[in-house]
LUMTOR-489272 format. One record per residue (C-alpha): residue in three letters; x, y, z; residue number from 0. Coordinates in steps of 0.05 Angstrom, whole numbers, plus 5000, padded with zeros to 4 digits. Layout:
<rs>
("ALA",(X,Y,Z),NUM)
...
</rs>
This chain:
<rs>
("MET",(9193,7100,6249),0)
("GLU",(9129,7058,6253),1)
("THR",(9066,7092,6225),2)
("GLY",(8995,7090,6253),3)
("LEU",(8976,7044,6192),4)
("GLN",(9033,6990,6217),5)
("ARG",(9013,6992,6289),6)
("ARG",(8938,6981,6273),7)
("CYS",(8939,6917,6230),8)
("PHE",(8923,6857,6258),9)
("ARG",(8967,6866,6321),10)
("THR",(8967,6801,6369),11)
("SER",(8984,6814,6445),12)
("SER",(9054,6791,6432),13)
("THR",(9066,6860,6404),14)
("ARG",(9049,6916,6455),15)
("PRO",(9010,6972,6415),16)
("SER",(9037,7045,6415),17)
("ARG",(8996,7090,6462),18)
("TYR",(8945,7128,6421),19)
("ALA",(8912,7196,6451),20)
("THR",(8851,7187,6485),21)
("CYS",(8788,7183,6447),22)
("ARG",(8718,7213,6461),23)
("VAL",(8670,7163,6484),24)
("SER",(8599,7186,6484),25)
("ALA",(8572,7136,6536),26)
("THR",(8537,7150,6595),27)
("LEU",(8529,7078,6610),28)
("MET",(8593,7044,6576),29)
("ALA",(8556,7042,6509),30)
("LYS",(8576,7080,6450),31)
("PRO",(8516,7099,6407),32)
("PRO",(8506,7074,6339),33)
("GLY",(8536,7111,6282),34)
("VAL",(8581,7163,6330),35)
("ALA",(8654,7168,6317),36)
("LEU",(8701,7170,6377),37)
("SER",(8747,7230,6373),38)
("GLY",(8823,7223,6379),39)
("ARG",(8886,7255,6366),40)
("THR",(8920,7227,6304),41)
("ALA",(8991,7206,6297),42)
("ALA",(8994,7220,6220),43)
("PRO",(9021,7280,6190),44)
("ALA",(8974,7341,6197),45)
("THR",(8987,7355,6125),46)
("THR",(8957,7296,6094),47)
("SER",(8883,7301,6095),48)
("ASN",(8826,7242,6103),49)
("GLU",(8811,7239,6034),50)
("GLU",(8890,7236,6007),51)
("ARG",(8903,7177,6055),52)
("LEU",(8840,7147,6026),53)
("ALA",(8863,7150,5955),54)
("SER",(8935,7131,5974),55)
("GLY",(8915,7070,6016),56)
("ALA",(8960,7105,6070),57)
("GLN",(9020,7056,6037),58)
("ALA",(9064,7053,6099),59)
("GLY",(9087,6982,6093),60)
("PRO",(9058,6929,6126),61)
("SER",(9066,6901,6200),62)
("PRO",(9097,6832,6212),63)
("HIS",(9021,6806,6235),64)
("SER",(8986,6834,6169),65)
("ALA",(9022,6799,6111),66)
("HIS",(8954,6769,6093),67)
("LEU",(8917,6837,6085),68)
("GLN",(8902,6881,6024),69)
("GLN",(8861,6939,6014),70)
("MET",(8784,6930,5998),71)
("PRO",(8744,6976,5954),72)
("ARG",(8721,7040,5988),73)
("ARG",(8648,7038,6003),74)
("SER",(8628,7110,6022),75)
("GLN",(8657,7177,6016),76)
("PRO",(8714,7194,6073),77)
("VAL",(8682,7229,6131),78)
("THR",(8665,7302,6123),79)
("VAL",(8636,7349,6169),80)
("ALA",(8570,7346,6130),81)
("MET",(8572,7273,6149),82)
("LEU",(8583,7289,6221),83)
("ASN",(8523,7334,6221),84)
("ASP",(8481,7278,6188),85)
("VAL",(8502,7235,6250),86)
("ARG",(8487,7292,6298),87)
("THR",(8413,7294,6272),88)
("MET",(8402,7222,6308),89)
("PHE",(8406,7263,6373),90)
("HIS",(8338,7295,6371),91)
("SER",(8277,7279,6416),92)
("LEU",(8215,7241,6394),93)
("LEU",(8164,7278,6434),94)
("ASP",(8103,7242,6411),95)
("GLU",(8082,7171,6432),96)
("PHE",(8041,7125,6386),97)
("ALA",(8007,7064,6379),98)
("TYR",(7994,7044,6308),99)
("PHE",(7993,6987,6251),100)
("VAL",(8047,7000,6198),101)
("ASP",(8008,7013,6133),102)
("PRO",(8023,6965,6076),103)
("GLY",(8041,7030,6037),104)
("TRP",(8098,7039,6086),105)
("VAL",(8129,6971,6072),106)
("THR",(8187,6958,6017),107)
("GLY",(8192,6889,6001),108)
("THR",(8150,6835,6045),109)
("ILE",(8153,6823,6122),110)
("PRO",(8166,6750,6127),111)
("PRO",(8096,6717,6150),112)
("GLU",(8138,6666,6197),113)
("LEU",(8165,6722,6236),114)
("ASN",(8118,6724,6300),115)
("GLY",(8140,6759,6366),116)
("THR",(8158,6830,6393),117)
("TYR",(8228,6875,6382),118)
("TYR",(8231,6922,6444),119)
("ARG",(8289,6974,6438),120)
("ASN",(8305,7027,6490),121)
("GLY",(8349,7092,6484),122)
("PRO",(8350,7164,6503),123)
("GLY",(8294,7189,6469),124)
("LEU",(8281,7259,6502),125)
("GLN",(8343,7304,6494),126)
("VAL",(8352,7372,6530),127)
("SER",(8355,7429,6472),128)
("ASN",(8355,7488,6513),129)
("PRO",(8428,7511,6510),130)
("ARG",(8424,7539,6580),131)
("TYR",(8426,7468,6604),132)
("ARG",(8490,7425,6596),133)
("ARG",(8462,7362,6598),134)
("HIS",(8499,7299,6556),135)
("THR",(8458,7269,6502),136)
("LEU",(8464,7199,6530),137)
("ASP",(8439,7229,6599),138)
("GLY",(8369,7232,6562),139)
("ASP",(8303,7202,6590),140)
("GLY",(8291,7132,6568),141)
("MET",(8235,7118,6511),142)
("VAL",(8221,7042,6491),143)
("PHE",(8192,7026,6436),144)
("SER",(8162,6959,6409),145)
("LEU",(8149,6931,6342),146)
("ALA",(8109,6867,6346),147)
("PHE",(8102,6821,6281),148)
("LYS",(8041,6768,6264),149)
("GLU",(8030,6746,6194),150)
("GLY",(8066,6789,6152),151)
("GLN",(8042,6857,6196),152)
("ALA",(8070,6897,6242),153)
("PHE",(8047,6947,6304),154)
("PHE",(8087,6997,6335),155)
("ARG",(8084,7031,6398),156)
("ASN",(8130,7073,6437),157)
("ARG",(8134,7102,6508),158)
("PHE",(8173,7139,6554),159)
("VAL",(8201,7108,6619),160)
("ARG",(8159,7146,6670),161)
("THR",(8217,7148,6724),162)
("GLU",(8208,7196,6784),163)
("GLY",(8256,7248,6759),164)
("PHE",(8225,7241,6694),165)
("LYS",(8152,7260,6726),166)
("ALA",(8187,7314,6764),167)
("GLU",(8223,7349,6709),168)
("GLN",(8163,7342,6662),169)
("LYS",(8124,7376,6718),170)
("ALA",(8170,7431,6726),171)
("GLY",(8187,7440,6645),172)
("ARG",(8262,7445,6656),173)
("PRO",(8316,7394,6678),174)
("LEU",(8326,7386,6752),175)
("PHE",(8371,7332,6767),176)
("ARG",(8442,7322,6747),177)
("ASN",(8470,7255,6719),178)
("SER",(8540,7221,6708),179)
("PHE",(8558,7267,6642),180)
("THR",(8529,7332,6671),181)
("ARG",(8574,7391,6673),182)
("GLY",(8564,7444,6725),183)
("ALA",(8496,7458,6759),184)
("VAL",(8435,7428,6733),185)
("ASP",(8403,7494,6716),186)
("GLY",(8463,7526,6680),187)
("SER",(8481,7572,6731),188)
("ILE",(8548,7585,6772),189)
("ASN",(8515,7558,6835),190)
("PHE",(8543,7489,6833),191)
("ASN",(8545,7438,6887),192)
("PRO",(8601,7383,6867),193)
("PHE",(8578,7338,6924),194)
("ASP",(8509,7333,6897),195)
("LEU",(8510,7266,6869),196)
("ASN",(8433,7256,6867),197)
("PHE",(8429,7230,6800),198)
("LYS",(8370,7215,6764),199)
("ASN",(8353,7141,6739),200)
("VAL",(8343,7152,6665),201)
("ALA",(8323,7077,6651),202)
("ASN",(8351,7085,6578),203)
("THR",(8401,7037,6564),204)
("GLY",(8371,6963,6558),205)
("VAL",(8303,6927,6560),206)
("LEU",(8289,6859,6584),207)
("PRO",(8228,6820,6578),208)
("TRP",(8227,6760,6629),209)
("GLY",(8180,6720,6668),210)
("GLY",(8118,6756,6639),211)
("GLN",(8148,6821,6654),212)
("LEU",(8186,6875,6619),213)
("TYR",(8239,6917,6654),214)
("ALA",(8274,6982,6631),215)
("LEU",(8348,6981,6646),216)
("TRP",(8400,7032,6671),217)
("GLU",(8461,7000,6701),218)
("ALA",(8470,7054,6753),219)
("GLY",(8402,7047,6787),220)
("LEU",(8346,6997,6793),221)
("PRO",(8303,6969,6736),222)
("TYR",(8236,7004,6723),223)
("LEU",(8173,6957,6714),224)
("MET",(8133,6968,6645),225)
("ASP",(8073,6933,6616),226)
("PRO",(8094,6890,6561),227)
("VAL",(8041,6906,6518),228)
("THR",(8019,6978,6535),229)
("LEU",(8089,7003,6554),230)
("ASP",(8062,7037,6612),231)
("THR",(8110,7041,6673),232)
("VAL",(8090,7012,6734),233)
("ARG",(8145,7028,6781),234)
("GLU",(8220,7019,6800),235)
("THR",(8226,6947,6823),236)
("ARG",(8273,6899,6858),237)
("MET",(8242,6845,6827),238)
("GLY",(8198,6823,6879),239)
("GLY",(8250,6840,6935),240)
("GLN",(8306,6796,6902),241)
("ILE",(8359,6844,6879),242)
("ARG",(8398,6871,6944),243)
("SER",(8439,6916,6903),244)
("ASN",(8423,6988,6886),245)
("THR",(8446,6978,6815),246)
("PHE",(8429,6926,6758),247)
("ALA",(8463,6921,6695),248)
("ALA",(8436,6939,6629),249)
("HIS",(8469,6880,6595),250)
("TYR",(8446,6807,6608),251)
("ARG",(8455,6738,6584),252)
("VAL",(8401,6683,6571),253)
("VAL",(8429,6613,6570),254)
("THR",(8398,6550,6548),255)
("GLU",(8402,6493,6600),256)
("HIS",(8406,6421,6575),257)
("ARG",(8380,6383,6630),258)
("GLN",(8381,6308,6628),259)
("GLN",(8325,6270,6664),260)
("ALA",(8356,6205,6694),261)
("GLN",(8324,6144,6722),262)
("ARG",(8338,6116,6792),263)
("HIS",(8345,6034,6796),264)
("SER",(8291,6038,6849),265)
("GLY",(8248,6072,6799),266)
("SER",(8247,6140,6830),267)
("THR",(8273,6198,6777),268)
("THR",(8323,6255,6793),269)
("SER",(8348,6302,6749),270)
("SER",(8428,6324,6740),271)
("SER",(8458,6386,6742),272)
("SER",(8447,6427,6682),273)
("ALA",(8491,6456,6633),274)
("ALA",(8476,6526,6657),275)
("GLY",(8486,6510,6734),276)
("ALA",(8430,6469,6774),277)
("ALA",(8422,6486,6857),278)
("GLY",(8479,6466,6895),279)
("ASP",(8555,6453,6879),280)
("GLY",(8572,6383,6854),281)
("ALA",(8508,6352,6847),282)
("GLN",(8507,6282,6811),283)
("VAL",(8458,6234,6783),284)
("ALA",(8437,6180,6825),285)
("GLY",(8429,6109,6794),286)
("GLY",(8455,6086,6731),287)
("SER",(8407,6098,6669),288)
("SER",(8397,6161,6633),289)
("GLY",(8340,6189,6606),290)
("SER",(8311,6244,6562),291)
("THR",(8341,6314,6554),292)
("SER",(8295,6375,6567),293)
("THR",(8320,6447,6557),294)
("SER",(8300,6506,6596),295)
("LYS",(8325,6581,6598),296)
("ARG",(8364,6615,6654),297)
("LEU",(8372,6696,6656),298)
("VAL",(8446,6709,6682),299)
("THR",(8460,6788,6702),300)
("PHE",(8495,6825,6748),301)
("SER",(8514,6891,6780),302)
("ASN",(8573,6920,6806),303)
("GLU",(8593,6979,6851),304)
("PHE",(8655,7014,6871),305)
("GLY",(8676,7062,6926),306)
("PHE",(8730,7077,6975),307)
("THR",(8725,7006,7002),308)
("GLY",(8741,6981,6934),309)
("ALA",(8692,6949,6877),310)
("LYS",(8650,6885,6881),311)
("ALA",(8602,6850,6831),312)
("LEU",(8543,6810,6848),313)
("PHE",(8520,6752,6798),314)
("TYR",(8444,6736,6795),315)
("GLU",(8408,6672,6758),316)
("PHE",(8330,6668,6748),317)
("ASP",(8290,6619,6725),318)
("GLU",(8240,6630,6670),319)
("ALA",(8186,6648,6719),320)
("GLY",(8232,6703,6746),321)
("LYS",(8251,6666,6813),322)
("LEU",(8321,6682,6833),323)
("ILE",(8361,6615,6833),324)
("HIS",(8431,6637,6850),325)
("GLU",(8462,6701,6880),326)
("THR",(8540,6705,6892),327)
("GLU",(8580,6763,6910),328)
("HIS",(8653,6779,6894),329)
("ALA",(8707,6828,6911),330)
("LEU",(8740,6859,6855),331)
("GLN",(8815,6849,6870),332)
("GLY",(8860,6900,6840),333)
("VAL",(8802,6945,6810),334)
("ASP",(8792,7009,6833),335)
("VAL",(8741,7039,6787),336)
("ALA",(8700,6980,6760),337)
("LEU",(8666,7007,6698),338)
("ILE",(8637,6944,6672),339)
("HIS",(8581,6944,6624),340)
("ASP",(8573,6874,6597),341)
("MET",(8590,6806,6624),342)
("VAL",(8610,6736,6588),343)
("VAL",(8572,6668,6617),344)
("THR",(8605,6602,6603),345)
("GLU",(8591,6533,6625),346)
("HIS",(8627,6540,6693),347)
("TYR",(8645,6615,6700),348)
("TYR",(8624,6689,6705),349)
("VAL",(8669,6735,6665),350)
("LEU",(8684,6804,6673),351)
("ILE",(8736,6844,6631),352)
("CYS",(8757,6898,6675),353)
("GLY",(8801,6953,6635),354)
("PRO",(8848,6997,6676),355)
("ILE",(8807,7055,6695),356)
("ALA",(8826,7105,6747),357)
("LEU",(8801,7168,6776),358)
("GLN",(8849,7226,6757),359)
("PRO",(8850,7275,6827),360)
("ALA",(8885,7336,6788),361)
("LYS",(8823,7337,6733),362)
("PHE",(8778,7325,6795),363)
("ALA",(8800,7379,6836),364)
("MET",(8821,7434,6780),365)
("GLN",(8758,7417,6729),366)
("TYR",(8701,7379,6762),367)
("MET",(8700,7422,6830),368)
("LEU",(8694,7481,6791),369)
("GLY",(8634,7448,6746),370)
("ARG",(8679,7452,6686),371)
("CYS",(8675,7371,6666),372)
("SER",(8627,7317,6688),373)
("ILE",(8648,7265,6739),374)
("ALA",(8649,7217,6688),375)
("GLU",(8700,7256,6654),376)
("CYS",(8750,7253,6708),377)
("LEU",(8754,7176,6696),378)
("VAL",(8819,7157,6653),379)
("PHE",(8849,7102,6620),380)
("ASP",(8918,7077,6653),381)
("ASN",(8955,7047,6602),382)
("LYS",(9010,7024,6644),383)
("LYS",(8967,6977,6680),384)
("PRO",(8940,6907,6659),385)
("THR",(8869,6895,6639),386)
("ARG",(8846,6840,6681),387)
("ILE",(8802,6786,6660),388)
("MET",(8766,6760,6720),389)
("MET",(8733,6692,6723),390)
("PHE",(8682,6670,6783),391)
("PRO",(8654,6596,6793),392)
("ARG",(8580,6592,6778),393)
("PRO",(8540,6556,6833),394)
("GLY",(8518,6489,6810),395)
("ARG",(8562,6482,6754),396)
("PRO",(8548,6415,6726),397)
("SER",(8618,6382,6732),398)
("GLY",(8616,6388,6807),399)
("LYS",(8691,6416,6801),400)
("VAL",(8721,6448,6861),401)
("LEU",(8737,6519,6828),402)
("ALA",(8764,6583,6859),403)
("PRO",(8760,6653,6820),404)
("ARG",(8819,6664,6768),405)
("VAL",(8849,6728,6751),406)
("VAL",(8886,6730,6685),407)
("GLU",(8921,6797,6669),408)
("SER",(8935,6816,6597),409)
("PRO",(8997,6860,6591),410)
("ASP",(8972,6893,6529),411)
("PRO",(8914,6937,6563),412)
("PHE",(8850,6947,6529),413)
("PHE",(8781,6959,6544),414)
("VAL",(8717,6928,6532),415)
("PHE",(8643,6954,6527),416)
("HIS",(8612,6900,6493),417)
("ASN",(8630,6826,6493),418)
("VAL",(8602,6782,6433),419)
("ASN",(8602,6709,6467),420)
("GLY",(8645,6664,6509),421)
("TYR",(8656,6587,6512),422)
("GLU",(8703,6540,6538),423)
("ALA",(8751,6488,6510),424)
("GLU",(8793,6431,6534),425)
("ASP",(8753,6408,6588),426)
("GLY",(8743,6485,6618),427)
("GLN",(8817,6495,6618),428)
("VAL",(8814,6546,6562),429)
("LEU",(8763,6601,6554),430)
("VAL",(8753,6631,6483),431)
("MET",(8719,6700,6487),432)
("ASP",(8702,6748,6431),433)
("ALA",(8696,6822,6445),434)
("VAL",(8699,6899,6419),435)
("ALA",(8762,6915,6447),436)
("TRP",(8791,6990,6450),437)
("ASP",(8858,7004,6457),438)
("GLU",(8843,7069,6498),439)
("VAL",(8784,7105,6521),440)
("SER",(8764,7172,6553),441)
("PHE",(8692,7199,6575),442)
("GLU",(8697,7268,6546),443)
("MET",(8641,7303,6513),444)
("ASP",(8670,7337,6459),445)
("LEU",(8643,7300,6407),446)
("TYR",(8570,7332,6417),447)
("ASP",(8599,7403,6398),448)
("LYS",(8553,7421,6344),449)
("GLU",(8602,7477,6327),450)
("ALA",(8655,7426,6317),451)
("LYS",(8688,7425,6243),452)
("SER",(8742,7376,6254),453)
("THR",(8737,7302,6227),454)
("LYS",(8806,7286,6259),455)
("CYS",(8769,7237,6302),456)
("PHE",(8766,7186,6248),457)
("GLU",(8842,7183,6231),458)
("GLY",(8873,7130,6274),459)
("GLY",(8856,7143,6352),460)
("SER",(8823,7082,6389),461)
("ARG",(8789,7045,6343),462)
("THR",(8738,6994,6364),463)
("GLN",(8763,6924,6339),464)
("LEU",(8739,6856,6331),465)
("THR",(8787,6812,6381),466)
("ARG",(8792,6743,6399),467)
("LEU",(8818,6731,6471),468)
("THR",(8839,6664,6487),469)
("VAL",(8850,6648,6558),470)
("ASP",(8896,6590,6578),471)
("LEU",(8883,6571,6651),472)
("ARG",(8933,6512,6654),473)
("PRO",(8994,6548,6667),474)
("ALA",(9009,6586,6735),475)
("GLY",(8979,6652,6731),476)
("GLY",(8943,6632,6658),477)
("ARG",(8960,6669,6596),478)
("VAL",(8919,6710,6549),479)
("GLU",(8924,6711,6470),480)
("ARG",(8897,6775,6442),481)
("ARG",(8882,6772,6367),482)
("GLN",(8846,6825,6317),483)
("LEU",(8804,6788,6274),484)
("LEU",(8780,6849,6228),485)
("GLN",(8808,6910,6197),486)
("ARG",(8745,6953,6199),487)
("THR",(8715,6977,6262),488)
("VAL",(8651,6945,6289),489)
("GLU",(8601,6953,6353),490)
("PHE",(8542,6924,6378),491)
("PRO",(8548,6860,6370),492)
("ALA",(8494,6802,6360),493)
("THR",(8489,6731,6361),494)
("ASP",(8443,6671,6354),495)
("PRO",(8420,6662,6424),496)
("ARG",(8419,6590,6422),497)
("VAL",(8498,6594,6428),498)
("THR",(8504,6634,6489),499)
("SER",(8559,6602,6531),500)
("ARG",(8568,6553,6480),501)
("PRO",(8614,6557,6416),502)
("HIS",(8596,6606,6364),503)
("GLY",(8608,6608,6288),504)
("VAL",(8571,6673,6272),505)
("ALA",(8555,6744,6295),506)
("TRP",(8529,6809,6267),507)
("TYR",(8553,6881,6274),508)
("ILE",(8547,6951,6255),509)
("ALA",(8616,6976,6221),510)
("ASP",(8637,7031,6183),511)
("ALA",(8641,7028,6113),512)
("VAL",(8713,7053,6103),513)
("ASP",(8746,6988,6124),514)
("HIS",(8814,7023,6122),515)
("PRO",(8874,7008,6171),516)
("PHE",(8880,7079,6193),517)
("LEU",(8819,7118,6174),518)
("TRP",(8750,7098,6196),519)
("GLY",(8681,7129,6202),520)
("PRO",(8609,7126,6229),521)
("ALA",(8575,7063,6225),522)
("GLN",(8540,7063,6160),523)
("SER",(8543,6979,6143),524)
("ILE",(8519,6917,6177),525)
("VAL",(8569,6855,6173),526)
("ARG",(8562,6783,6183),527)
("VAL",(8621,6754,6213),528)
("HIS",(8632,6679,6197),529)
("LEU",(8689,6644,6237),530)
("ASP",(8722,6582,6227),531)
("PRO",(8734,6554,6296),532)
("GLU",(8794,6514,6272),533)
("LEU",(8829,6574,6252),534)
("THR",(8804,6631,6302),535)
("VAL",(8824,6593,6363),536)
("ARG",(8899,6585,6343),537)
("SER",(8953,6633,6342),538)
("PRO",(8971,6672,6272),539)
("GLN",(9021,6615,6267),540)
("HIS",(8963,6568,6247),541)
("GLY",(8973,6524,6306),542)
("ALA",(9043,6538,6337),543)
("ALA",(9046,6571,6402),544)
("SER",(9044,6646,6401),545)
("SER",(9106,6682,6430),546)
("ASN",(9068,6701,6486),547)
("GLY",(9044,6632,6503),548)
("GLY",(8978,6629,6468),549)
("ALA",(8941,6564,6464),550)
("LYS",(8954,6514,6405),551)
("GLY",(8913,6465,6374),552)
("VAL",(8851,6478,6419),553)
("ARG",(8797,6430,6407),554)
("VAL",(8732,6467,6397),555)
("PRO",(8664,6432,6430),556)
("ARG",(8608,6432,6385),557)
("THR",(8538,6467,6406),558)
("PRO",(8489,6406,6422),559)
("GLY",(8426,6403,6379),560)
("LEU",(8450,6460,6334),561)
("ALA",(8487,6451,6263),562)
("PRO",(8540,6501,6249),563)
("PRO",(8525,6563,6205),564)
("ARG",(8528,6561,6129),565)
("ALA",(8571,6604,6090),566)
("ALA",(8541,6668,6061),567)
("PRO",(8535,6664,5985),568)
("ARG",(8570,6730,5971),569)
("ALA",(8619,6728,6033),570)
("ALA",(8692,6754,6020),571)
("ALA",(8742,6711,6068),572)
("GLY",(8810,6723,6093),573)
("PRO",(8849,6775,6056),574)
("ALA",(8797,6790,6012),575)
("ALA",(8758,6816,6068),576)
("CYS",(8812,6853,6107),577)
("ALA",(8803,6795,6160),578)
("ALA",(8846,6749,6191),579)
("PRO",(8847,6670,6164),580)
("GLY",(8790,6639,6181),581)
("VAL",(8744,6696,6180),582)
("ALA",(8690,6718,6126),583)
("VAL",(8656,6778,6121),584)
("ASP",(8585,6790,6084),585)
("GLU",(8562,6863,6083),586)
("TRP",(8504,6908,6071),587)
("PHE",(8523,6986,6063),588)
("LEU",(8467,7024,6087),589)
("GLY",(8483,7090,6048),590)
("ASP",(8522,7154,6060),591)
("ARG",(8470,7186,6101),592)
("THR",(8439,7125,6137),593)
("PHE",(8463,7103,6206),594)
("PRO",(8445,7039,6243),595)
("GLY",(8433,7016,6311),596)
("GLU",(8445,6950,6345),597)
("PRO",(8423,6889,6302),598)
("MET",(8376,6841,6332),599)
("PHE",(8379,6768,6307),600)
("VAL",(8315,6723,6306),601)
("PRO",(8317,6650,6298),602)
("ARG",(8274,6621,6245),603)
("PRO",(8221,6574,6278),604)
("GLY",(8236,6502,6277),605)
("SER",(8308,6515,6255),606)
("ASN",(8366,6476,6280),607)
("GLU",(8416,6511,6243),608)
("GLU",(8456,6569,6272),609)
("GLY",(8442,6637,6244),610)
("ASP",(8386,6614,6209),611)
("GLY",(8333,6669,6216),612)
("TRP",(8324,6747,6202),613)
("LEU",(8365,6803,6223),614)
("LEU",(8324,6873,6248),615)
("VAL",(8361,6937,6244),616)
("GLY",(8332,7006,6262),617)
("VAL",(8370,7057,6228),618)
("HIS",(8365,7136,6219),619)
("ASN",(8357,7166,6155),620)
("ALA",(8386,7236,6151),621)
("ASP",(8353,7247,6084),622)
("THR",(8286,7246,6116),623)
("GLU",(8302,7251,6185),624)
("LYS",(8259,7191,6194),625)
("GLY",(8269,7117,6220),626)
("ASP",(8272,7060,6176),627)
("VAL",(8267,6983,6204),628)
("HIS",(8303,6937,6157),629)
("ILE",(8294,6859,6157),630)
("PHE",(8347,6818,6127),631)
("ASP",(8358,6740,6117),632)
("ALA",(8411,6737,6172),633)
("GLN",(8448,6688,6128),634)
("SER",(8453,6733,6065),635)
("LEU",(8457,6805,6084),636)
("SER",(8491,6822,6015),637)
("SER",(8428,6806,5983),638)
("GLY",(8393,6859,6014),639)
("PRO",(8333,6870,6057),640)
("LEU",(8273,6827,6048),641)
("ALA",(8231,6884,6077),642)
("THR",(8238,6955,6100),643)
("ILE",(8191,6991,6140),644)
("HIS",(8189,7068,6135),645)
("LEU",(8166,7096,6195),646)
("PRO",(8130,7163,6190),647)
("HIS",(8171,7194,6248),648)
("ARG",(8247,7196,6277),649)
("LEU",(8273,7139,6313),650)
("PRO",(8315,7174,6365),651)
("VAL",(8382,7140,6381),652)
("SER",(8374,7073,6418),653)
("LEU",(8421,7030,6453),654)
("HIS",(8397,6960,6464),655)
("GLY",(8342,6916,6446),656)
("ALA",(8306,6847,6459),657)
("TRP",(8266,6796,6425),658)
("HIS",(8206,6763,6458),659)
("GLY",(8171,6710,6419),660)
("GLU",(8100,6727,6430),661)
("TYR",(8060,6780,6395),662)
("THR",(8040,6834,6438),663)
("GLY",(8003,6878,6387),664)
("PRO",(7925,6877,6386),665)
("ASP",(7892,6837,6337),666)
("PRO",(7905,6857,6263),667)
("HIS",(7836,6830,6241),668)
("ASP",(7793,6870,6294),669)
("PRO",(7762,6927,6258),670)
("ALA",(7745,6953,6320),671)
("VAL",(7823,6967,6334),672)
("PRO",(7844,7038,6318),673)
("ARG",(7890,7035,6265),674)
("TRP",(7927,7101,6290),675)
("GLN",(7930,7132,6358),676)
("HIS",(7963,7190,6383),677)
("LEU",(7976,7175,6456),678)
("GLY",(8008,7240,6471),679)
("ARG",(8060,7290,6470),680)
("VAL",(8109,7307,6531),681)
("ARG",(8145,7370,6547),682)
("PRO",(8206,7389,6508),683)
("MET",(8267,7406,6559),684)
</rs>
């Protein structure tokens, strides 16, 4: 009989996976919180403990697709109930709001003086601690913090997003609104109205600095406008009336346009369509001589909605001033429930990966209607249906090609919260995309039961795997090859922003520290994953077509103006890293009681090399129940942090952040500026 170990080792889509029991995904907005496990039933014998399996290496024999793997040394202890309780300490509120300069005595190491700009991050900072109310952790109100760097110094500020719902509940001193993961009546009573879908915009998932503005994002509602310096909340916004939909994604992509200036024979000047899409399909350069090339940024984002009439997506592109350049709307054919947290953008396409999610009528009728589960918990993963990779042509695509929407189905169903990046090869006929793929997913809340004593959720289950998708558009109907690149579980990818929609060679992730084919655990490590494109876009047979028609010998274009990343000096590669051929891993283990959030890459000023810069990582230290911010040389994580800022308070669990290249703090040399300000305290719930 095939074991869980055999099923999990570097499967390609030519082998259909066994069905796993559903995991418990704690994600109100399609984002797994950092360091939090996903509960799932294990196929392993109940008599085998976590410790016994890890000690034995779970010797069950390799799968046909994992001959190159070997067990790496364990970096942390097996998961225990005590460790789960440490993880749960992340989900406590920070009621106070501050503005202060980081004291030099709080810093271990040296903040790089060239690091200049502002790191923003958003997450559910206000939790409901009263046991009467059954509100999910990730339904907490959004709190944005900023950490501004200049001349080796740092300035911290945090403010709650004062949504209309937040203000009403603060005035009442108790919860007033339901949300996606709220079970039963908002006041905890038996008076439950299942048709009350008046959900609160919690503005707690993403943050967007763009066009001189700052927006707090929650994908089931509109953005909230904030002051980028003070973090004061202004209002809910349609961005100057430019958003038609009632929702706006918490994820977005910033694409660098390469625009060539061309000279007409008559002497007048015009510009070609850019690589990110200029206005008008098929625009061409008039005249015969070429000129200089300029670059600009383009914000690409989306919204999606679904209901009784089906599902649809709207795509937006904004210029650097925040002006809407393109808006397109597409029906999502064959998709009943569009739970899409993230997108991919390439030179010619917007790409959505739609996992097979459906509403379970029996659970809706027997549990939701009686207040025993949330509306989100009625959504189930249907492994009998394929995952649909949906590609929609971008307006103003540079080639002028006449393109139609394409849908390619993967017979091996999976679900994606977070994409890494995607790009085109073979003249746009092949799309290469990296994503964190889940074999199955469900939206149960049981993981947050503080009384839970089991660690079975870390044995098998729905592991989060770094996956390469190669989509070949040349055959009728297209083909998808799915390849697992790492054994260990990862989440929250970060890339060099200069490679968005272009070929990438390196990315950073939070990762479990167990690194085992069957067992796993909360995220306790940061990893840098370096990819050799000449190997990772080919099938496991090193260039031969795979049994499901995967592309072979794909020619990978180079990213203009950017040198490829250098190898990390202490990285392990291939079998030594429990990775696929062509994959190298550099790691920093944070500690047995430390749990990271999403990493943020910041390019080094003036560098033209991919991955040359710094990696910022906010972590929760369960020893102190306070927050630390690590600053790494992004090219050598295993060398340890260049600097660690030890904050004097906790950092509540956060989801997504952004980097803005301008310093937004006060003048560090102005003696009139207070070094420490307590801005206020919000009411607990």
